[in-house]
C-alpha positions, -999 to +999 in steps of 0.1 A: -627+409+159-604+435+174-609+471+162-587+499+171-587+532+153-567+540+124-562+507+105-557+472+104-547+464+137-541+496+154-528+531+144-510+559+160-526+595+160-512+626+174-531+648+201-556+674+190-547+710+192-546+721+229-540+687+242-506+670+248-493+645+221-504+612+232-496+580+216-522+554+220-533+522+205-569+517+206-580+481+206-615+470+211-622+434+211-652+420+191-644+384+178-608+392+165-609+421+141-589+454+144-582+487+132-548+502+135-539+539+147-511+559+160-517+589+181-530+619+159-517+656+158-536+686+149-531+703+116-546+735+098-562+735+065-537+755+047-509+733+063-524+699+049-515+701+015-478+708+022-478+678+045-490+655+018-457+645+007-467+611-009-486+628-038-454+639-055-431+614-041-453+582-050-462+595-086-499+606-079-495+642-092-479+629-124-505+602-128-533+628-125-522+643-159-539+611-173-567+607-149-580+615-115-602+585-109-635+599-123-662+571-129-646+546-103-664+535-073-644+524-041-660+509-012-646+518+023-656+491+048-648+509+082-664+526+109-685+551+088-677+581+068-687+616+078-701+631+044-704+664+060-667+670+062-658+700+034-629+680+021-653+650+011-679+673-005-693+656-036-670+625-029-697+600-015-720+580-034-746+554-020-738+538+015-751+513+039-745+502+075-742+465+082-739+468+119-776+477+127-764+504+149-752+530+124-770+553+099-785+537+067-763+557+044-729+546+062-722+582+072-725+581+109-690+575+127-691+544+148-673+540+181-653+559+205-627+587+200-602+577+173-623+545+162-651+568+153-626+591+131-609+562+114-634+555+085-634+594+077-595+596+079-593+567+053-619+582+028-602+615+029-566+600+021-584+579-006-606+605-024-606+637-006-612+669-028-597+695-007-613+727+005-597+751-020-567+759-041-540+745-022-558+737+010-574+707+026-569+670+022-564+659-015-570+622-019-550+598-041-579+595-064-595+629-059-625+622-083-633+588-075-666+581-057-665+567-021-692+539-011-691+539+026-702+508+044-701+510+081-691+484+105-692+485+144-664+467+161-655+463+197-677+480+223-696+495+197-708+463+182-745+456+181-764+425+173-745+415+142-711+397+147-679+414+132-670+386+109-706+386+095-706+424+093-675+421+070-690+395+048-722+413+043-704+446+036-682+430+009-711+415-010-730+449-006-699+468-022-701+442-051-738+445-057-735+484-056-710+488-083-677+491-064-647+479-085-623+486-056-629+477-019-606+493+008-604+472+041-580+492+066-588+464+094-574+433+104-587+400+122-551+395+137-553+357+126-541+341+098-572+324+093-608+336+085-643+324+087-659+304+061-684+332+055-654+352+041-648+325+016-680+331+001-680+369+000-645+372-012-650+346-040-681+367-049-659+398-052-634+382-071-658+366-096-673+402-101-638+415-110-633+435-078-597+445-064-597+441-027-570+461-009-562+454+028-538+467+054-511+447+067-514+458+103-491+476+126-466+462+151-472+491+173-507+479+180-497+443+183-499+428+149-465+414+144-476+394+114-503+401+088-537+387+095-569+383+075-582+397+052-544+405+043-538+367+041-567+359+018-554+348-016-562+373-043-561+403-018-536+431-026-519+434+008-503+470+016-473+473+041-462+507+054-429+527+051-418+558+066-409+592+047-376+578+036-390+547+022-379+524+049-400+500+066-418+514+094-412+494+126-444+505+145-467+515+117-464+483+097-463+445+099-447+417+077-458+386+059-454+365+029-487+380+013-476+415+012-479+428-023-468+467-022-456+492+002-469+529+008-465+556+033-478+549+066-463+576+089-468+613+089-502+610+072-529+636+074-567+630+077-600+650+078-617+646+111-655+641+113-671+675+123-642+694+108-604+699+115-574+676+107-549+652+122-516+637+115-518+598+120-498+567+113-504+531+104-512+508+072-548+518+077-536+549+059-511+531+035-540+512+023-563+538+008-532+554-009-530+519-028-568+520-033-564+554-048-538+541-072-560+511-081-589+535-088-566+556-111-555+525-130-591+514-135-602+548-147-573+550-171-577+513-184-613+503-180-608+474-202-584+457-178-595+430-154-588+429-118-556+406-123-540+431-148-548+458-124-531+443-096-502+433-119-496+469-128-494+478-093-470+454-082-448+451-114-441+489-114-435+492-077-399+506-071-375+483-055-369+486-017-350+470+009-322+455-013-333+418-007-353+392-029-386+402-045-412+398-034-402+402+003-421+398+035-414+432+043-418+455+013-437+430-012-427+439-045-416+475-036-427+509-032-459+522-048-454+542-080-488+555-091-476+573-122-459+541-136-490+519-127-511+542-148-487+549-178-461+519-181-466+490-204-472+459-184-478+424-200-511+409-196-517+381-171-542+354-170-543+349-131-544+371-101-508+375-091-517+376-054-533+342-056-564+323-062-589+319-034-610+291-050-579+269-053-569+276-016-604+267-005-604+234-025-570+224-011-573+236+025-611+233+034-614+197+024-609+182+058-634+207+074-666+187+071-689+200+099-714+173+111-734+199+130-744+236+122-720+263+134-736+280+165-752+314+157-740+347+175-704+351+178-683+342+147-664+308+150-629+310+150-612+286+127-577+274+133-554+282+102-556+251+080-520+253+071-510+250+108-531+217+112-514+184+110-538+154+103-541+135+134-531+096+130-552+068+144-533+042+165-532+010+145-519-021+164-518-043+133-492-018+118-475-018+151-469-053+153-466-061+115-428-061+106-428-029+086-395-015+081-404+018+099-416-001+129-385-023+130-361+008+129-382+029+153-390+001+179-382-035+174-345-032+163-337-007+194-359-028+217-340-061+206-306-044+212-315-032+245-330-065+255-299-083+244-278-062+265-297-068+295-298-105+290-260-106+284-255-085+315-279-108+335-264-139+323-229-125+333-241-116+367-254-152+371-221-169+360-201-148+382-222-156+412-221-194+403-183-191+400-181-175+435-202-202+451-180-229+436-149-212+448-164-207+482-171-246+486-137-256+476-121-234+501 
């Protein structure tokens, strides 16, 4: 899995104070999973709240008049969350590490540079408490509880493969009471390992909403990859401050459900300080926060109805058909998702993983166990065409398809050659006769 810093596939972050602004995409390879970042920029605590334009523009401050997410547990499967950050004081619950190189409570940042910061940035956008009146990062659901599950990807990865880490983390999140799971990462492939089939089905069977980032073109993700391609997952695309699709800090695909800001975001740094950064890694926790608000305001709703509220109350974007491969159902509206009247649904509007497995995994019948160690890549079933065995009986039997594709063309060509040959022989004989008479 490839992992970068800052979100599913790569993110942009602006340089720290005292250094030159730098744009960099961090892409560490570890079996195909990636985080997405865009170069970060330093910010001061007293500036941060003013920079959080999405709180008002996307309905969060209005939604807070109803709920701030108290009582909802959101698992953040990422590179670890630094619980000592002042903005996250009181926000973290139980945690875990599935990499075997992190801290048991999931609060040790894993990786180098931006990769290590990524999980804390995501958590602060989702459930930051701020540092005082009008200062610090205030998250989308500032009273929700974060359950950090640390994963190590790329060069930081230890003995556990990245695909297996994700499967373990999803199951742990469900078993520890998370009703929302945020995944700001991507495998950068349409397909996913069968271990994810089981883990994601387990989450869906326990009424958990999984939110995944679409990835960023700026870090090489031109089309969404798993987990954003998994049926049932709420996939998040990114837009700029004007609500237009972000070119670098987003991706596209038919599985996108909703769009949220992915540019000019702010995050709290491990050890203190703030950055401005970009990527759908930041858009995803804003949507996860909105999901937490809906779950807190409507605890009776099942996951399918929660997702339905998010997508059906989204504001139109792009002017095209809905859903679109760029904006999904439109721009997130947290206030409407919490307060609007939305009809009940009986199925997850983002698809049915169990049915997908039934249809697409039927031909995958391994005769030998998959090797241990690195995750085994499986080509996307929808891309595979069944191989046809050669049947000489079918070939020679006079079926119409064979006649039209082989025998009739062959007969026409053979007839033409025969006529030409006969004409040539006749001309030669005529010449011989004429020569003798002369």
